[in-house]
BALOBA-1460 file (C-alpha; in Angstrom, 3 decimals):
// residues 346
<rec num="1" residu="m" x="-113.628" y="-6.567" z="-6.040"/>
<rec num="2" residu="r" x="-116.545" y="-5.167" z="-3.974"/>
<rec num="3" residu="q" x="-118.714" y="-5.294" z="-7.141"/>
<rec num="4" residu="q" x="-117.824" y="-9.018" z="-7.628"/>
<rec num="5" residu="l" x="-118.726" y="-9.675" z="-4.033"/>
<rec num="6" residu="r" x="-121.983" y="-7.726" z="-4.281"/>
<rec num="7" residu="s" x="-122.920" y="-9.732" z="-7.446"/>
<rec num="8" residu="r" x="-122.906" y="-12.730" z="-5.361"/>
<rec num="9" residu="r" x="-125.578" y="-11.461" z="-2.942"/>
<rec num="10" residu="a" x="-129.022" y="-13.012" z="-2.790"/>
<rec num="11" residu="p" x="-131.214" y="-12.257" z="-5.926"/>
<rec num="12" residu="t" x="-134.519" y="-10.468" z="-5.637"/>
<rec num="13" residu="f" x="-137.813" y="-12.111" z="-6.343"/>
<rec num="14" residu="p" x="-140.746" y="-10.782" z="-8.208"/>
<rec num="15" residu="h" x="-143.815" y="-9.766" z="-6.101"/>
<rec num="16" residu="g" x="-145.983" y="-12.677" z="-5.167"/>
<rec num="17" residu="y" x="-143.266" y="-15.265" z="-5.890"/>
<rec num="18" residu="r" x="-143.669" y="-18.060" z="-3.462"/>
<rec num="19" residu="y" x="-140.698" y="-20.264" z="-2.475"/>
<rec num="20" residu="r" x="-139.967" y="-22.800" z="0.261"/>
<rec num="21" residu="l" x="-138.615" y="-21.656" z="3.690"/>
<rec num="22" residu="d" x="-135.651" y="-23.959" z="3.437"/>
<rec num="23" residu="d" x="-134.571" y="-22.383" z="0.289"/>
<rec num="24" residu="q" x="-134.717" y="-18.887" z="1.766"/>
<rec num="25" residu="d" x="-132.534" y="-19.945" z="4.784"/>
<rec num="26" residu="e" x="-129.886" y="-21.385" z="2.606"/>
<rec num="27" residu="v" x="-129.894" y="-18.052" z="0.556"/>
<rec num="28" residu="n" x="-129.435" y="-16.070" z="3.755"/>
<rec num="29" residu="q" x="-126.519" y="-18.174" z="4.956"/>
<rec num="30" residu="n" x="-124.806" y="-17.694" z="1.749"/>
<rec num="31" residu="y" x="-125.362" y="-13.924" z="1.907"/>
<rec num="32" residu="l" x="-123.751" y="-13.814" z="5.575"/>
<rec num="33" residu="a" x="-120.803" y="-15.922" z="4.385"/>
<rec num="34" residu="d" x="-120.152" y="-13.570" z="1.596"/>
<rec num="35" residu="e" x="-120.311" y="-10.534" z="3.871"/>
<rec num="36" residu="e" x="-117.716" y="-12.061" z="6.311"/>
<rec num="37" residu="e" x="-115.408" y="-13.036" z="3.370"/>
<rec num="38" residu="e" x="-115.618" y="-9.439" z="2.079"/>
<rec num="39" residu="a" x="-114.604" y="-7.963" z="5.472"/>
<rec num="40" residu="e" x="-111.627" y="-10.360" z="5.871"/>
<rec num="41" residu="e" x="-110.420" y="-9.407" z="2.347"/>
<rec num="42" residu="e" x="-110.624" y="-5.724" z="3.122"/>
<rec num="43" residu="a" x="-108.633" y="-6.191" z="6.518"/>
<rec num="44" residu="r" x="-106.039" y="-8.221" z="4.616"/>
<rec num="45" residu="v" x="-105.592" y="-5.453" z="2.089"/>
<rec num="46" residu="m" x="-105.188" y="-2.792" z="4.880"/>
<rec num="47" residu="r" x="-102.755" y="-4.992" z="6.839"/>
<rec num="48" residu="v" x="-100.237" y="-5.601" z="3.949"/>
<rec num="49" residu="p" x="-99.046" y="-1.908" z="3.710"/>
<rec num="50" residu="n" x="-98.615" y="-1.683" z="7.568"/>
<rec num="51" residu="l" x="-96.438" y="-4.697" z="7.762"/>
<rec num="52" residu="e" x="-94.270" y="-3.421" z="4.977"/>
<rec num="53" residu="e" x="-93.766" y="-0.038" z="6.808"/>
<rec num="54" residu="e" x="-92.848" y="-1.889" z="10.038"/>
<rec num="55" residu="e" x="-90.270" y="-3.987" z="8.246"/>
<rec num="56" residu="k" x="-88.600" y="-0.847" z="6.698"/>
<rec num="57" residu="e" x="-88.485" y="0.932" z="10.093"/>
<rec num="58" residu="e" x="-86.731" y="-2.036" z="11.608"/>
<rec num="59" residu="e" x="-84.204" y="-2.257" z="8.887"/>
<rec num="60" residu="q" x="-83.496" y="1.559" z="9.317"/>
<rec num="61" residu="k" x="-82.757" y="1.110" z="13.000"/>
<rec num="62" residu="e" x="-80.555" y="-1.901" z="12.429"/>
<rec num="63" residu="e" x="-78.508" y="0.187" z="9.915"/>
<rec num="64" residu="e" x="-78.259" y="3.085" z="12.333"/>
<rec num="65" residu="e" x="-77.013" y="0.901" z="15.089"/>
<rec num="66" residu="g" x="-74.515" y="-0.817" z="12.780"/>
<rec num="67" residu="q" x="-72.880" y="2.445" z="11.865"/>
<rec num="68" residu="g" x="-72.257" y="3.330" z="15.544"/>
<rec num="69" residu="q" x="-70.263" y="0.216" z="16.262"/>
<rec num="70" residu="p" x="-68.702" y="-2.841" z="14.435"/>
<rec num="71" residu="t" x="-70.956" y="-5.768" z="13.866"/>
<rec num="72" residu="g" x="-70.567" y="-9.148" z="15.450"/>
<rec num="73" residu="n" x="-68.538" y="-10.460" z="18.406"/>
<rec num="74" residu="t" x="-65.587" y="-7.882" z="18.052"/>
<rec num="75" residu="w" x="-63.111" y="-6.021" z="20.254"/>
<rec num="76" residu="w" x="-65.685" y="-3.293" z="20.629"/>
<rec num="77" residu="q" x="-67.844" y="-5.753" z="22.627"/>
<rec num="78" residu="k" x="-64.896" y="-6.934" z="24.680"/>
<rec num="79" residu="l" x="-64.031" y="-3.484" z="25.450"/>
<rec num="80" residu="q" x="-67.404" y="-2.610" z="26.827"/>
<rec num="81" residu="l" x="-67.204" y="-5.788" z="29.048"/>
<rec num="82" residu="m" x="-63.954" y="-4.647" z="30.253"/>
<rec num="83" residu="n" x="-65.163" y="-1.106" z="31.102"/>
<rec num="84" residu="e" x="-68.278" y="-2.585" z="32.964"/>
<rec num="85" residu="y" x="-65.879" y="-4.906" z="34.861"/>
<rec num="86" residu="l" x="-63.611" y="-1.965" z="35.907"/>
<rec num="87" residu="w" x="-66.542" y="0.211" z="36.796"/>
<rec num="88" residu="d" x="-70.126" y="-0.694" z="36.966"/>
<rec num="89" residu="p" x="-72.214" y="2.485" z="37.374"/>
<rec num="90" residu="e" x="-75.482" y="0.784" z="38.071"/>
<rec num="91" residu="q" x="-74.305" y="-1.301" z="41.030"/>
<rec num="92" residu="r" x="-71.379" y="0.949" z="41.840"/>
<rec num="93" residu="m" x="-68.776" y="-1.786" z="41.890"/>
<rec num="94" residu="s" x="-65.251" y="-1.809" z="40.717"/>
<rec num="95" residu="l" x="-63.659" y="-5.179" z="39.748"/>
<rec num="96" residu="a" x="-66.740" y="-6.843" z="40.708"/>
<rec num="97" residu="r" x="-66.141" y="-5.668" z="44.298"/>
<rec num="98" residu="t" x="-67.878" y="-3.019" z="46.455"/>
<rec num="99" residu="g" x="-66.060" y="-0.030" z="47.908"/>
<rec num="100" residu="l" x="-65.932" y="-1.607" z="51.305"/>
<rec num="101" residu="i" x="-64.088" y="-4.697" z="50.153"/>
<rec num="102" residu="l" x="-61.564" y="-2.449" z="48.248"/>
<rec num="103" residu="v" x="-60.880" y="-0.584" z="51.446"/>
<rec num="104" residu="i" x="-60.250" y="-3.744" z="53.313"/>
<rec num="105" residu="y" x="-57.837" y="-5.008" z="50.633"/>
<rec num="106" residu="f" x="-56.014" y="-1.561" z="50.727"/>
<rec num="107" residu="f" x="-55.360" y="-1.636" z="54.433"/>
<rec num="108" residu="f" x="-54.547" y="-5.519" z="54.502"/>
<rec num="109" residu="y" x="-51.826" y="-5.009" z="51.886"/>
<rec num="110" residu="a" x="-50.493" y="-1.739" z="53.275"/>
<rec num="111" residu="s" x="-50.109" y="-3.496" z="56.725"/>
<rec num="112" residu="l" x="-48.340" y="-6.433" z="55.045"/>
<rec num="113" residu="a" x="-45.969" y="-4.015" z="53.286"/>
<rec num="114" residu="a" x="-45.329" y="-2.227" z="56.513"/>
<rec num="115" residu="v" x="-44.501" y="-5.468" z="58.281"/>
<rec num="116" residu="i" x="-41.999" y="-6.612" z="55.576"/>
<rec num="117" residu="t" x="-40.468" y="-3.165" z="55.554"/>
<rec num="118" residu="v" x="-39.947" y="-3.179" z="59.296"/>
<rec num="119" residu="c" x="-38.326" y="-6.667" z="59.130"/>
<rec num="120" residu="m" x="-35.900" y="-5.757" z="56.350"/>
<rec num="121" residu="y" x="-34.898" y="-2.516" z="58.203"/>
<rec num="122" residu="t" x="-34.326" y="-4.497" z="61.379"/>
<rec num="123" residu="l" x="-32.187" y="-7.072" z="59.490"/>
<rec num="124" residu="f" x="-30.056" y="-4.364" z="57.824"/>
<rec num="125" residu="l" x="-29.516" y="-2.853" z="61.417"/>
<rec num="126" residu="t" x="-27.847" y="-6.058" z="62.355"/>
<rec num="127" residu="i" x="-25.621" y="-6.365" z="59.166"/>
<rec num="128" residu="s" x="-22.423" y="-4.536" z="58.606"/>
<rec num="129" residu="a" x="-21.535" y="-3.192" z="55.238"/>
<rec num="130" residu="y" x="-17.840" y="-3.552" z="55.998"/>
<rec num="131" residu="m" x="-17.276" y="-6.732" z="57.781"/>
<rec num="132" residu="p" x="-19.306" y="-10.115" z="57.311"/>
<rec num="133" residu="t" x="-21.473" y="-11.012" z="60.366"/>
<rec num="134" residu="f" x="-21.158" y="-14.752" z="60.039"/>
<rec num="135" residu="t" x="-17.710" y="-16.071" z="59.140"/>
<rec num="136" residu="e" x="-17.686" y="-19.594" z="60.676"/>
<rec num="137" residu="r" x="-18.837" y="-21.152" z="57.296"/>
<rec num="138" residu="v" x="-16.487" y="-19.260" z="55.047"/>
<rec num="139" residu="k" x="-14.564" y="-21.702" z="52.897"/>
<rec num="140" residu="p" x="-10.787" y="-21.988" z="53.164"/>
<rec num="141" residu="a" x="-8.723" y="-19.943" z="50.825"/>
<rec num="142" residu="g" x="-8.947" y="-20.566" z="47.182"/>
<rec num="143" residu="v" x="-6.247" y="-19.934" z="44.543"/>
<rec num="144" residu="m" x="-6.153" y="-18.683" z="40.936"/>
<rec num="145" residu="i" x="-3.343" y="-18.576" z="38.497"/>
<rec num="146" residu="r" x="-2.306" y="-16.305" z="35.547"/>
<rec num="147" residu="p" x="-1.783" y="-16.191" z="32.583"/>
<rec num="148" residu="f" x="-5.328" y="-17.438" z="31.625"/>
<rec num="149" residu="a" x="-5.111" y="-20.962" z="29.896"/>
<rec num="150" residu="h" x="-7.999" y="-22.745" z="28.376"/>
<rec num="151" residu="s" x="-8.751" y="-25.776" z="30.479"/>
<rec num="152" residu="l" x="-5.641" y="-24.875" z="32.512"/>
<rec num="153" residu="n" x="-3.522" y="-26.380" z="29.705"/>
<rec num="154" residu="f" x="-0.465" y="-24.511" z="28.777"/>
<rec num="155" residu="n" x="0.517" y="-25.800" z="25.216"/>
<rec num="156" residu="f" x="3.011" y="-23.880" z="23.152"/>
<rec num="157" residu="n" x="5.902" y="-24.251" z="20.827"/>
<rec num="158" residu="v" x="9.121" y="-22.262" z="21.771"/>
<rec num="159" residu="s" x="9.919" y="-21.636" z="18.125"/>
<rec num="160" residu="e" x="6.544" y="-20.361" z="17.237"/>
<rec num="161" residu="p" x="5.748" y="-17.108" z="18.988"/>
<rec num="162" residu="d" x="2.008" y="-17.069" z="17.906"/>
<rec num="163" residu="t" x="1.531" y="-20.218" z="20.142"/>
<rec num="164" residu="w" x="2.661" y="-18.201" z="23.321"/>
<rec num="165" residu="q" x="2.277" y="-14.554" z="22.628"/>
<rec num="166" residu="h" x="-1.348" y="-14.667" z="24.187"/>
<rec num="167" residu="y" x="0.276" y="-15.780" z="27.453"/>
<rec num="168" residu="v" x="2.595" y="-12.764" z="27.463"/>
<rec num="169" residu="i" x="-0.226" y="-10.333" z="26.862"/>
<rec num="170" residu="s" x="-2.383" y="-11.741" z="29.640"/>
<rec num="171" residu="l" x="0.587" y="-11.442" z="32.089"/>
<rec num="172" residu="n" x="1.400" y="-8.018" z="31.182"/>
<rec num="173" residu="g" x="-2.318" y="-6.828" z="31.588"/>
<rec num="174" residu="f" x="-2.571" y="-8.651" z="34.831"/>
<rec num="175" residu="l" x="0.580" y="-6.958" z="36.342"/>
<rec num="176" residu="q" x="-0.396" y="-3.338" z="35.301"/>
<rec num="177" residu="g" x="-1.759" y="-2.645" z="38.779"/>
<rec num="178" residu="y" x="1.565" y="-3.906" z="40.242"/>
<rec num="179" residu="n" x="3.858" y="-1.390" z="38.430"/>
<rec num="180" residu="d" x="6.353" y="0.053" z="40.970"/>
<rec num="181" residu="s" x="5.460" y="3.657" z="40.255"/>
<rec num="182" residu="l" x="1.885" y="2.945" z="40.874"/>
<rec num="183" residu="q" x="2.362" y="1.120" z="44.094"/>
<rec num="184" residu="e" x="4.682" y="3.699" z="45.452"/>
<rec num="185" residu="e" x="2.054" y="6.319" z="44.693"/>
<rec num="186" residu="m" x="-0.937" y="4.669" z="46.164"/>
<rec num="187" residu="n" x="0.271" y="2.343" z="48.922"/>
<rec num="188" residu="v" x="2.658" y="2.320" z="51.889"/>
<rec num="189" residu="d" x="5.956" y="0.403" z="52.498"/>
<rec num="190" residu="c" x="5.133" y="-1.850" z="55.495"/>
<rec num="191" residu="p" x="7.655" y="-3.767" z="57.639"/>
<rec num="192" residu="p" x="7.788" y="-7.469" z="56.495"/>
<rec num="193" residu="g" x="7.091" y="-10.383" z="58.647"/>
<rec num="194" residu="q" x="4.112" y="-8.869" z="60.825"/>
<rec num="195" residu="y" x="0.447" y="-8.342" z="60.503"/>
<rec num="196" residu="f" x="-0.556" y="-4.768" z="59.344"/>
<rec num="197" residu="i" x="-3.454" y="-4.231" z="61.848"/>
<rec num="198" residu="q" x="-5.245" y="-0.941" z="61.535"/>
<rec num="199" residu="d" x="-7.484" y="0.231" z="64.451"/>
<rec num="200" residu="g" x="-10.226" y="2.787" z="64.098"/>
<rec num="201" residu="n" x="-13.891" y="2.568" z="63.105"/>
<rec num="202" residu="e" x="-14.769" y="0.129" z="60.559"/>
<rec num="203" residu="d" x="-15.901" y="2.618" z="58.074"/>
<rec num="204" residu="e" x="-12.604" y="4.462" z="58.071"/>
<rec num="205" residu="d" x="-10.416" y="4.073" z="54.917"/>
<rec num="206" residu="k" x="-7.494" y="1.553" z="55.453"/>
<rec num="207" residu="k" x="-4.103" y="1.866" z="53.980"/>
<rec num="208" residu="a" x="-2.603" y="-1.012" z="51.943"/>
<rec num="209" residu="c" x="0.970" y="-2.330" z="51.759"/>
<rec num="210" residu="q" x="3.012" y="-2.199" z="48.636"/>
<rec num="211" residu="f" x="3.442" y="-5.246" z="46.368"/>
<rec num="212" residu="k" x="5.729" y="-4.041" z="43.611"/>
<rec num="213" residu="r" x="6.105" y="-5.837" z="40.244"/>
<rec num="214" residu="s" x="9.811" y="-5.882" z="40.662"/>
<rec num="215" residu="f" x="9.405" y="-8.327" z="43.674"/>
<rec num="216" residu="l" x="8.779" y="-11.073" z="40.970"/>
<rec num="217" residu="k" x="12.275" y="-10.503" z="39.480"/>
<rec num="218" residu="n" x="12.686" y="-12.771" z="36.444"/>
<rec num="219" residu="c" x="8.888" y="-13.323" z="36.245"/>
<rec num="220" residu="s" x="8.051" y="-9.602" z="36.427"/>
<rec num="221" residu="g" x="8.386" y="-9.058" z="32.678"/>
<rec num="222" residu="l" x="10.845" y="-6.246" z="33.349"/>
<rec num="223" residu="e" x="13.913" y="-8.108" z="32.592"/>
<rec num="224" residu="d" x="12.498" y="-10.664" z="30.275"/>
<rec num="225" residu="p" x="9.415" y="-9.333" z="28.445"/>
<rec num="226" residu="t" x="8.315" y="-12.672" z="27.295"/>
<rec num="227" residu="f" x="8.252" y="-14.127" z="30.959"/>
<rec num="228" residu="g" x="10.452" y="-17.032" z="29.827"/>
<rec num="229" residu="y" x="8.126" y="-18.443" z="27.230"/>
<rec num="230" residu="s" x="10.478" y="-17.643" z="24.423"/>
<rec num="231" residu="t" x="13.042" y="-20.070" z="26.005"/>
<rec num="232" residu="g" x="10.750" y="-22.763" z="27.252"/>
<rec num="233" residu="q" x="10.888" y="-21.538" z="30.782"/>
<rec num="234" residu="p" x="7.381" y="-20.278" z="31.481"/>
<rec num="235" residu="c" x="6.369" y="-18.183" z="34.476"/>
<rec num="236" residu="i" x="2.979" y="-18.795" z="36.052"/>
<rec num="237" residu="l" x="1.677" y="-16.553" z="38.865"/>
<rec num="238" residu="l" x="-0.483" y="-17.658" z="41.840"/>
<rec num="239" residu="k" x="-2.592" y="-15.729" z="44.206"/>
<rec num="240" residu="m" x="-4.839" y="-16.480" z="47.051"/>
<rec num="241" residu="n" x="-8.493" y="-15.269" z="46.993"/>
<rec num="242" residu="r" x="-9.355" y="-12.480" z="49.314"/>
<rec num="243" residu="i" x="-11.029" y="-13.317" z="52.581"/>
<rec num="244" residu="v" x="-12.190" y="-10.429" z="54.955"/>
<rec num="245" residu="g" x="-10.349" y="-10.660" z="58.212"/>
<rec num="246" residu="f" x="-8.150" y="-13.756" z="57.254"/>
<rec num="247" residu="r" x="-4.918" y="-14.113" z="59.181"/>
<rec num="248" residu="p" x="-2.447" y="-16.939" z="58.615"/>
<rec num="249" residu="e" x="-2.412" y="-18.970" z="61.812"/>
<rec num="250" residu="l" x="0.290" y="-18.974" z="64.397"/>
<rec num="251" residu="g" x="1.888" y="-16.082" z="62.499"/>
<rec num="252" residu="d" x="3.378" y="-18.417" z="59.894"/>
<rec num="253" residu="p" x="2.977" y="-17.169" z="56.376"/>
<rec num="254" residu="v" x="1.250" y="-19.465" z="53.849"/>
<rec num="255" residu="k" x="3.681" y="-20.949" z="51.451"/>
<rec num="256" residu="v" x="3.419" y="-22.445" z="48.009"/>
<rec num="257" residu="s" x="4.768" y="-25.852" z="46.849"/>
<rec num="258" residu="c" x="4.572" y="-27.187" z="43.330"/>
<rec num="259" residu="k" x="5.367" y="-30.845" z="41.971"/>
<rec num="260" residu="v" x="4.389" y="-33.374" z="39.286"/>
<rec num="261" residu="q" x="0.802" y="-34.367" z="40.262"/>
<rec num="262" residu="r" x="1.290" y="-37.930" z="38.842"/>
<rec num="263" residu="g" x="3.933" y="-39.544" z="36.879"/>
<rec num="264" residu="d" x="7.788" y="-39.199" z="37.003"/>
<rec num="265" residu="e" x="8.770" y="-36.500" z="39.492"/>
<rec num="266" residu="n" x="11.911" y="-35.839" z="37.448"/>
<rec num="267" residu="d" x="9.741" y="-34.262" z="34.742"/>
<rec num="268" residu="i" x="10.113" y="-31.031" z="36.741"/>
<rec num="269" residu="r" x="13.803" y="-30.803" z="37.675"/>
<rec num="270" residu="s" x="13.857" y="-27.200" z="38.728"/>
<rec num="271" residu="i" x="11.449" y="-24.294" z="39.998"/>
<rec num="272" residu="h" x="12.373" y="-20.888" z="41.061"/>
<rec num="273" residu="y" x="9.919" y="-19.033" z="43.248"/>
<rec num="274" residu="y" x="9.522" y="-15.273" z="43.575"/>
<rec num="275" residu="p" x="9.592" y="-13.956" z="46.133"/>
<rec num="276" residu="e" x="12.305" y="-16.322" z="47.206"/>
<rec num="277" residu="s" x="10.426" y="-17.484" z="50.250"/>
<rec num="278" residu="a" x="7.654" y="-18.671" z="48.041"/>
<rec num="279" residu="s" x="5.111" y="-17.264" z="50.637"/>
<rec num="280" residu="f" x="2.588" y="-14.579" z="51.104"/>
<rec num="281" residu="d" x="4.096" y="-12.234" z="53.710"/>
<rec num="282" residu="l" x="2.091" y="-11.448" z="56.786"/>
<rec num="283" residu="r" x="2.066" y="-7.694" z="56.104"/>
<rec num="284" residu="y" x="-0.586" y="-8.052" z="53.565"/>
<rec num="285" residu="y" x="-3.082" y="-9.413" z="56.173"/>
<rec num="286" residu="p" x="-5.698" y="-8.859" z="57.493"/>
<rec num="287" residu="y" x="-7.876" y="-7.688" z="54.533"/>
<rec num="288" residu="y" x="-10.558" y="-5.095" z="55.546"/>
<rec num="289" residu="g" x="-12.887" y="-5.430" z="52.495"/>
<rec num="290" residu="k" x="-13.154" y="-3.578" z="49.247"/>
<rec num="291" residu="l" x="-15.213" y="-0.621" z="50.821"/>
<rec num="292" residu="t" x="-12.313" y="0.484" z="53.100"/>
<rec num="293" residu="h" x="-9.349" y="-1.258" z="51.807"/>
<rec num="294" residu="v" x="-9.662" y="0.453" z="48.440"/>
<rec num="295" residu="n" x="-6.095" y="0.225" z="47.130"/>
<rec num="296" residu="y" x="-5.454" y="-3.309" z="48.425"/>
<rec num="297" residu="t" x="-3.198" y="-5.304" z="46.127"/>
<rec num="298" residu="s" x="-3.228" y="-9.095" z="46.543"/>
<rec num="299" residu="p" x="0.309" y="-10.582" z="47.048"/>
<rec num="300" residu="l" x="1.576" y="-13.015" z="44.373"/>
<rec num="301" residu="v" x="3.881" y="-15.908" z="44.243"/>
<rec num="302" residu="a" x="5.664" y="-16.527" z="40.820"/>
<rec num="303" residu="m" x="6.718" y="-20.169" z="39.783"/>
<rec num="304" residu="h" x="9.427" y="-20.055" z="37.203"/>
<rec num="305" residu="f" x="9.744" y="-23.555" z="35.690"/>
<rec num="306" residu="t" x="13.217" y="-23.431" z="34.469"/>
<rec num="307" residu="d" x="13.769" y="-27.066" z="33.696"/>
<rec num="308" residu="v" x="10.763" y="-29.082" z="32.659"/>
<rec num="309" residu="v" x="10.832" y="-32.044" z="30.307"/>
<rec num="310" residu="k" x="9.754" y="-31.180" z="26.799"/>
<rec num="311" residu="n" x="7.569" y="-32.577" z="24.050"/>
<rec num="312" residu="q" x="5.101" y="-34.286" z="26.508"/>
<rec num="313" residu="a" x="2.332" y="-33.241" z="28.839"/>
<rec num="314" residu="v" x="3.434" y="-32.778" z="32.347"/>
<rec num="315" residu="p" x="0.512" y="-32.496" z="35.080"/>
<rec num="316" residu="v" x="1.521" y="-30.040" z="37.765"/>
<rec num="317" residu="q" x="-0.004" y="-29.380" z="41.154"/>
<rec num="318" residu="c" x="0.656" y="-26.221" z="43.300"/>
<rec num="319" residu="q" x="-0.576" y="-26.408" z="46.948"/>
<rec num="320" residu="l" x="-0.838" y="-23.966" z="49.678"/>
<rec num="321" residu="k" x="0.946" y="-24.972" z="52.872"/>
<rec num="322" residu="g" x="0.220" y="-23.508" z="56.334"/>
<rec num="323" residu="k" x="-1.620" y="-23.939" z="59.512"/>
<rec num="324" residu="g" x="-5.351" y="-24.262" z="59.043"/>
<rec num="325" residu="i" x="-5.031" y="-24.437" z="55.164"/>
<rec num="326" residu="i" x="-7.062" y="-27.187" z="53.491"/>
<rec num="327" residu="n" x="-5.648" y="-28.326" z="50.203"/>
<rec num="328" residu="d" x="-7.053" y="-31.936" z="49.640"/>
<rec num="329" residu="v" x="-10.694" y="-31.266" z="48.856"/>
<rec num="330" residu="i" x="-11.626" y="-33.917" z="46.185"/>
<rec num="331" residu="n" x="-14.577" y="-32.142" z="44.819"/>
<rec num="332" residu="d" x="-12.947" y="-28.686" z="44.486"/>
<rec num="333" residu="h" x="-9.619" y="-28.418" z="42.822"/>
<rec num="334" residu="f" x="-9.223" y="-24.744" z="43.500"/>
<rec num="335" residu="v" x="-9.447" y="-24.911" z="47.451"/>
<rec num="336" residu="g" x="-5.918" y="-24.590" z="48.729"/>
<rec num="337" residu="r" x="-4.395" y="-25.954" z="45.251"/>
<rec num="338" residu="v" x="-4.515" y="-25.716" z="41.637"/>
<rec num="339" residu="i" x="-3.793" y="-28.260" z="38.964"/>
<rec num="340" residu="f" x="-2.664" y="-27.464" z="35.348"/>
<rec num="341" residu="t" x="-0.688" y="-29.120" z="32.496"/>
<rec num="342" residu="l" x="2.493" y="-27.963" z="30.917"/>
<rec num="343" residu="n" x="3.273" y="-29.081" z="27.451"/>
<rec num="344" residu="i" x="6.368" y="-27.322" z="25.933"/>
<rec num="345" residu="e" x="7.344" y="-28.288" z="22.384"/>
<rec num="346" residu="t" x="10.624" y="-27.434" z="20.716"/>
């Protein structure tokens, strides 16, 4: 290429050849232009290999970096950001906060926890684990019945044991804790007709009075294992819910009374109660709570429906009767009373 460029240089003239000055200037300009073009061509030829080498070096660097971490916006980059957030060594910050702020936060929340702890400790000092502190808003006594019946509907056919056997099983299971032998072993025989008040520290264990299964007589399951369901004369047990410190007012025991809720009163012609007084004797009160009155057994009243109209649903309401007893709350059918249905088929 240099030979081609040199061949384009100004020609030599013979000695004594005369020419015009303007032609000589044109030749000189062409000669300078050729020299400049030759220099640019040489620089271009030298630059091309250097550019190729730089590109190869950049590609090698990218490959080395790509082998050290996954490419693109991946979990690796998120992890790096998280590490920087937790601890930034350049600015010496943690969670985007300086050490002074973290110390302030620590003492603030420590003080807040200490205040709450002191408040809770003071509150527990004023509360007894054995007796409720505030009893003025305790609801009146509620009641429950056994055996368990879905929707409180006792539906069975006397001639089909499968329809009433589950009632018998429920009563037997419920009365296991009232067995005479167990009551004689665990509890004491208290005189009837008076409160069983026990003095001493509130954390001392209290004794409980016996309530034997035999007190229920024909509804005890001892004489009739079917509790009357096999003859169409079912037994239903009623008990009051426990209330710590409760005592029937004026020393009169709370009694139970059952009748037809609505309809013909002659649908129930005969009911026998056990114990015969149809009441909860005073000796089972007051109740001192489950922590100290460990062996306490709630007294029961059994209703033996010996003569009820058959083959139709009879709504029955059993109420508690006594001074201070509330049994007419419209919104709660279990405060001082219970309503259920008897449907005995033959």
